[in-house]
C-alpha positions as CSV (number, residue, x, y, z in Angstrom):
1,M,42.0,7.1,-20.0
2,A,41.3,6.2,-23.7
3,I,38.6,8.6,-25.3
4,A,35.9,5.4,-25.4
5,A,36.2,4.5,-22.1
6,A,36.1,8.2,-20.7
7,A,32.6,8.3,-22.5
8,V,31.7,6.1,-19.9
9,I,33.3,6.8,-16.8
10,V,32.7,10.7,-17.0
11,P,28.9,10.4,-16.5
12,L,29.6,7.8,-13.7
13,G,32.0,9.9,-12.2
14,L,29.7,13.0,-12.4
15,L,26.7,10.4,-10.7
16,F,29.4,9.5,-8.0
17,F,30.7,12.4,-7.1
18,I,27.7,14.7,-7.1
19,S,25.8,12.2,-4.8
20,G,29.0,11.4,-3.0
21,L,29.6,14.8,-2.0
22,S,25.9,15.2,-1.2
23,V,26.4,12.0,1.4
24,N,29.5,13.5,2.6
25,L,27.3,16.6,3.5
26,L,25.0,14.8,5.8
27,Q,27.1,13.1,7.3
28,V,29.1,16.5,8.4
29,F,25.7,17.3,9.3
30,F,25.1,14.7,11.6
31,F,28.7,14.1,12.9
32,V,28.7,17.7,14.3
33,L,24.7,18.0,15.5
34,I,24.1,14.5,16.5
35,R,27.2,12.8,17.8
36,P,27.7,14.8,20.6
37,L,24.5,14.3,22.1
38,S,24.3,10.4,21.2
39,N,27.4,8.3,19.3
40,S,25.2,5.2,19.3
41,T,22.3,7.3,17.1
42,Y,24.5,8.8,15.3
43,R,26.4,5.3,14.4
44,R,23.2,4.3,13.2
45,I,22.1,7.2,10.8
46,N,25.5,7.3,9.5
47,R,24.9,3.3,8.9
48,V,22.0,4.2,6.2
49,V,23.6,7.6,5.1
50,A,26.9,5.5,4.0
51,E,24.9,2.7,2.6
52,L,23.2,5.5,0.1
53,L,26.9,5.6,-1.3
54,W,28.4,2.5,-1.0
55,L,25.3,0.8,-2.7
56,E,26.5,2.5,-6.1
57,L,29.5,0.5,-5.7
58,V,27.4,-2.3,-5.3
59,W,25.5,-1.4,-8.4
60,L,28.4,-0.9,-10.2
61,I,29.2,-4.5,-9.7
62,D,25.9,-6.1,-9.4
63,W,24.3,-4.5,-12.5
64,W,26.4,-1.9,-14.4
65,A,29.1,-4.9,-15.0
66,G,27.3,-8.0,-14.3
67,V,30.2,-9.3,-12.0
68,K,29.2,-12.7,-10.5
69,V,29.9,-13.4,-6.8
70,K,29.8,-17.1,-5.9
71,L,29.7,-17.6,-2.4
72,F,30.5,-21.1,-0.8
73,T,30.1,-21.3,3.1
74,D,27.9,-23.9,5.0
75,H,24.1,-23.1,5.8
76,E,24.5,-22.3,9.4
77,T,27.5,-19.4,8.5
78,F,25.5,-18.2,5.7
79,H,22.2,-17.6,7.9
80,L,24.8,-16.3,10.7
81,M,26.3,-13.6,8.5
82,G,25.3,-10.0,9.2
83,K,23.6,-11.2,12.5
84,E,26.7,-10.6,14.5
85,H,30.1,-8.9,15.1
86,S,32.9,-10.4,12.9
87,L,36.4,-10.0,12.4
88,V,37.0,-10.8,8.6
89,I,40.1,-12.0,7.2
90,S,41.3,-12.6,3.7
91,N,43.7,-13.1,0.8
92,H,44.1,-9.9,-1.1
93,K,43.8,-11.7,-4.8
94,S,41.8,-8.8,-7.1
95,D,42.0,-5.3,-7.0
96,I,38.3,-5.3,-5.9
97,D,38.4,-7.5,-3.0
98,W,37.2,-4.7,-0.8
99,L,33.9,-4.3,-3.0
100,V,33.6,-8.1,-3.3
101,G,33.5,-8.0,0.3
102,W,30.6,-5.0,0.2
103,V,28.8,-7.3,-2.2
104,L,28.7,-10.3,0.7
105,A,27.9,-7.6,3.2
106,Q,25.1,-5.9,1.2
107,R,23.4,-9.6,0.9
108,S,23.5,-10.0,4.9
109,G,22.1,-6.7,5.3
110,C,25.1,-4.8,6.8
111,L,26.7,-2.9,4.2
112,G,26.3,0.6,6.0
113,S,28.5,-1.0,9.0
114,T,30.8,-2.7,7.5
115,L,34.6,-1.3,8.4
116,A,38.0,-1.8,7.2
117,V,41.7,-1.5,8.4
118,M,43.1,0.8,5.8
119,K,46.1,2.3,5.1
120,K,46.4,6.4,6.1
121,S,46.3,7.8,2.5
122,S,43.0,6.2,1.6
123,K,41.0,8.7,3.9
124,I,41.9,11.7,1.6
125,L,40.6,10.0,-1.3
126,P,37.4,12.8,-2.3
127,V,34.2,11.4,-1.5
128,I,34.8,7.7,-0.5
129,G,37.5,8.1,1.8
130,W,36.2,11.2,3.6
131,S,33.1,8.6,3.6
132,M,34.8,6.3,5.5
133,W,36.5,8.7,7.9
134,F,32.9,9.6,8.9
135,S,32.0,5.5,9.2
136,E,35.2,4.9,11.6
137,Y,37.3,2.7,9.3
138,L,40.5,2.5,10.8
139,F,43.5,4.2,8.9
140,L,46.9,3.3,10.1
141,E,50.8,4.2,9.1
142,R,53.8,2.4,8.1
143,S,55.2,2.3,11.8
144,W,53.7,-0.2,14.7
145,A,55.2,2.2,17.0
146,K,52.3,4.5,16.0
147,D,49.9,2.0,14.7
148,E,49.6,-0.1,17.6
149,S,48.3,2.7,20.0
150,I,46.0,3.6,16.7
151,L,44.6,0.3,16.2
152,K,44.1,-0.6,19.9
153,S,42.1,2.8,20.4
154,G,40.0,2.3,17.0
155,L,39.3,-1.6,18.2
156,L,37.8,-0.7,21.7
157,R,35.5,2.1,20.2
158,L,33.9,-0.4,18.0
159,K,32.9,-2.0,21.5
160,D,29.7,-0.3,22.2
161,Y,28.8,-0.4,18.4
162,P,24.9,-0.7,18.4
163,Q,24.8,-3.0,15.1
164,P,26.4,-5.9,13.8
165,F,29.5,-4.9,11.8
166,W,32.4,-6.4,9.6
167,L,35.8,-5.2,10.2
168,A,38.2,-6.5,7.2
169,L,41.3,-7.0,7.8
170,F,43.9,-7.9,4.9
171,V,46.4,-9.6,7.1
172,E,48.8,-10.5,3.9
173,G,49.5,-6.7,4.3
174,T,49.4,-5.9,0.5
175,R,48.0,-6.8,-2.8
176,F,48.9,-9.5,-4.7
177,T,51.3,-9.6,-7.5
178,E,53.4,-12.3,-8.6
179,A,56.3,-10.1,-7.8
180,K,55.5,-9.8,-4.0
181,L,55.0,-13.7,-4.5
182,L,58.4,-14.2,-5.5
183,A,59.8,-11.7,-2.6
184,A,57.6,-14.0,-0.2
185,Q,58.6,-17.1,-1.4
186,Q,62.5,-16.2,-1.0
187,Y,61.8,-15.0,2.7
188,A,60.1,-18.4,3.4
189,I,63.1,-20.4,1.7
190,S,65.7,-18.3,3.9
191,N,63.7,-19.0,7.3
192,G,62.9,-22.4,6.6
193,L,58.8,-21.6,6.5
194,P,56.3,-23.1,4.1
195,V,56.9,-21.6,1.0
196,P,53.3,-20.1,-0.5
197,R,52.4,-20.6,-4.0
198,N,49.0,-18.2,-4.1
199,V,49.3,-16.1,-1.2
200,L,51.5,-13.8,0.4
201,I,53.1,-14.8,4.1
202,P,50.6,-13.0,6.4
203,R,51.7,-10.5,8.9
204,T,50.3,-11.4,12.3
205,K,51.2,-8.5,14.6
206,G,47.5,-6.6,13.4
207,F,45.6,-9.5,13.7
208,V,47.1,-10.7,17.2
209,S,46.2,-7.2,18.3
210,A,42.5,-7.4,16.8
211,V,41.9,-10.9,18.6
212,S,43.2,-9.5,21.7
213,H,40.7,-6.2,22.1
214,M,37.9,-8.0,20.5
215,R,37.7,-11.2,21.9
216,S,35.0,-10.2,24.9
217,F,32.7,-8.4,22.3
218,V,32.9,-9.9,18.6
219,P,32.3,-13.8,18.6
220,A,33.7,-14.7,15.1
221,I,36.1,-14.8,13.0
222,Y,35.3,-15.0,9.0
223,E,38.0,-16.4,7.2
224,V,37.5,-15.5,3.5
225,T,39.4,-17.2,0.5
226,V,39.0,-15.6,-2.9
227,A,39.7,-17.0,-6.1
228,I,39.1,-16.3,-10.0
229,P,38.3,-19.2,-12.3
230,K,40.7,-20.0,-14.8
231,T,37.9,-19.0,-17.5
232,S,37.4,-15.3,-15.9
233,P,39.5,-12.3,-16.1
234,A,40.6,-10.8,-13.1
235,P,37.9,-7.8,-12.0
236,T,39.3,-4.5,-11.8
237,M,38.1,-0.8,-11.6
238,L,38.4,0.3,-15.0
239,R,36.7,-3.4,-15.8
240,L,34.3,-2.4,-13.8
241,F,33.5,1.2,-15.2
242,K,33.6,-0.4,-18.7
243,G,30.9,-2.8,-17.5
244,Q,32.9,-5.8,-18.5
245,S,31.7,-8.6,-16.4
246,S,34.0,-11.1,-14.3
247,V,33.6,-14.1,-11.8
248,V,34.8,-14.3,-8.2
249,H,34.7,-17.4,-6.2
250,V,34.7,-16.6,-2.6
251,H,34.7,-19.3,0.5
252,L,33.9,-18.3,3.7
253,K,34.8,-20.6,6.9
254,R,33.7,-18.9,10.1
255,H,36.0,-19.7,13.4
256,A,34.5,-19.1,16.7
257,M,36.7,-16.5,18.6
258,K,36.3,-18.7,22.0
259,D,38.1,-21.2,19.9
260,L,41.4,-19.4,19.3
261,P,44.4,-20.2,21.4
262,G,45.3,-18.0,24.7
263,T,48.5,-16.7,24.1
264,D,49.4,-14.0,21.4
265,D,52.3,-16.3,20.0
266,D,49.8,-19.1,19.4
267,V,47.4,-16.5,17.9
268,A,49.8,-15.3,15.4
269,Q,50.8,-19.2,14.7
270,W,47.3,-19.9,13.9
271,C,47.4,-17.3,11.3
272,R,50.3,-18.7,10.0
273,D,48.5,-22.0,10.0
274,I,45.2,-21.0,8.3
275,F,47.2,-19.2,5.2
276,V,48.9,-22.5,4.8
277,E,45.8,-24.3,4.5
278,K,44.5,-21.2,2.6
279,D,47.4,-21.8,-0.4
280,A,46.1,-25.6,-0.3
281,W,42.5,-24.8,-0.9
282,L,43.6,-22.4,-3.5
283,D,45.9,-24.9,-5.4
284,K,42.6,-27.2,-5.3
285,H,40.4,-24.3,-6.8
286,K,43.0,-24.1,-9.6
287,A,42.6,-27.9,-10.5
288,E,39.0,-28.2,-10.1
289,D,38.0,-24.1,-10.8
290,T,35.5,-24.5,-8.1
291,F,35.2,-24.8,-4.1
292,T,34.7,-28.6,-4.4
293,G,32.9,-30.1,-1.3
294,H,31.4,-26.5,-0.1
295,E,28.3,-25.7,-0.5
296,L,26.7,-22.6,-2.9
297,Q,24.8,-20.3,-1.9
298,N,22.1,-18.1,-3.3
299,T,23.2,-15.1,-3.4
300,E,21.5,-13.5,-6.3
301,R,21.5,-9.5,-7.0
302,P,18.5,-7.6,-5.0
303,L,17.2,-4.5,-6.3
304,K,18.1,-2.2,-3.7
305,S,21.3,-1.1,-5.1
306,L,19.4,-0.4,-8.7
307,L,16.8,1.7,-6.9
308,V,19.0,3.9,-5.0
309,V,21.3,4.3,-8.4
310,T,17.8,5.4,-10.4
311,S,16.9,7.5,-7.3
312,W,20.1,9.2,-7.4
313,V,20.1,9.8,-11.2
314,V,16.5,11.2,-11.5
315,L,17.4,13.6,-8.5
316,I,21.0,15.0,-10.2
317,I,19.4,15.0,-13.6
318,A,16.5,17.1,-11.9
319,G,18.6,19.3,-10.4
320,A,20.8,19.8,-12.9
321,L,17.7,20.9,-15.1
322,K,16.7,23.6,-12.7
323,F,19.9,24.9,-12.2
324,L,20.5,25.4,-15.9
325,Q,17.1,26.9,-16.5
326,W,18.1,29.1,-13.5
327,S,21.9,30.4,-14.1
328,S,22.0,29.7,-18.1
329,V,25.5,29.0,-17.4
330,L,26.0,27.4,-21.1
331,S,24.7,31.0,-22.4
332,S,28.4,32.2,-22.1
333,W,32.0,31.1,-23.2
334,K,32.7,31.3,-19.5
335,G,30.2,29.3,-18.6
336,I,31.4,26.4,-21.0
337,M,34.7,26.8,-19.9
338,L,34.2,26.1,-16.0
339,S,31.6,23.1,-17.4
340,G,34.3,21.8,-19.2
341,V,36.9,22.5,-16.1
342,G,34.6,20.9,-13.8
343,L,34.3,17.7,-16.4
344,A,37.8,17.7,-16.3
345,V,38.3,17.4,-12.7
346,V,35.8,14.7,-12.4
347,T,37.8,12.6,-15.7
348,L,41.0,13.4,-12.7
349,L,39.3,11.8,-9.9
350,M,38.4,9.0,-11.9
351,H,41.7,8.5,-13.3
352,I,43.1,8.8,-9.6
353,L,40.5,6.4,-8.0
354,I,41.3,3.4,-10.8
355,L,45.2,3.9,-10.5
356,F,44.6,3.7,-6.4
357,S,42.7,0.2,-6.8
358,Q,45.2,-1.2,-9.3
359,S,47.2,-4.1,-7.4
360,E,50.9,-2.7,-9.4
361,R,51.0,0.3,-7.9
362,S,50.1,-1.1,-4.5
363,T,53.4,-0.6,-1.7
364,P,55.6,-3.5,-2.4
365,A,56.0,-6.1,0.4
366,K,58.9,-5.7,2.7
367,F,60.1,-9.1,4.5
368,K,62.4,-8.9,7.1
369,S,64.2,-11.3,9.4
370,Q,61.8,-13.0,11.7
371,G,63.6,-10.9,14.7
372,E,63.2,-7.6,13.0
373,S,59.8,-8.7,11.9
374,S,58.7,-8.7,15.1
375,K,59.7,-5.5,16.6
376,S,58.1,-3.7,13.1
377,E,55.9,-5.5,11.4
378,T,51.9,-4.0,11.0
379,T,49.0,-4.9,8.8
380,K,46.3,-3.2,7.1
381,E,45.4,-2.9,3.4
382,N,47.3,-1.4,0.4
């Protein structure tokens, strides 16, 4: 991490980790004292508490980096967003697709109850992974033999969720890179499948399981297509921390869950067909640099995330000044060294967070023959 970048990233890291640990402590408190008495009450409280942390990352996109998220969807769907349970499936185009989803969830009023299917290692990430665990994100491994029961129990637990939630599922199973696209194309050619140009081949086992177990209480699937205009650099966590802007186009189409096919095989084929259609949309977007023919909705950045971050800054600075007056920690070499170690730890943690988000470091896609795939396939965000 360059010195100039660190000069910006370290203060943001201090803000994020100090406020995040405060949120984690609140979550522990409510998890221990409230959840045994009423899981519904705990979920309602945790929704508000978790949002205090997630809004910092929304602020990072909206106010610090000034990333413009442009949403293309019909008027009816736009007004249903945040008012119903939904399963969200998306292509995995950039390093921060999950944050783009959080931005749209925040605009829709359901940021605190936004969930995702994640890889197991995500939950050990300091602050953010811990908060996801308290918020009931679903963490899977690389073995369908284990993941099938984990996914089923996690999905069924959401049946009595007291407020509208979004559950994000990246059915490609990994983040898009040119190397992974090449592997997907070779697999498609060898198995007589449509050859993708802009997406990876969806891994349908997790999606089929989600539809099977959520049909009775989730009314809609939000099918999301993320595209980056040719004139904009792809957004990354490092660019966000540096305050560098980008533009992201998002097309969202609502599918009624009741309209999906009845059998597991047909649901899997429905998902594959959707990604073939998505591939064509992305071809068209490349040519026209927009989602032509679809309504652009007004998703201007609200003040809420700015007010939350400003409040955190004031509280942390006031607390730090009081602590320094009380402890005189900087009046000795030992105190200065301890402070230096603390800053080094924050720098390291931020470096890990940035590396963790990079698509080049995500798990490579592994394609198997169709018969073998049906036995071992699993789906999660990498």
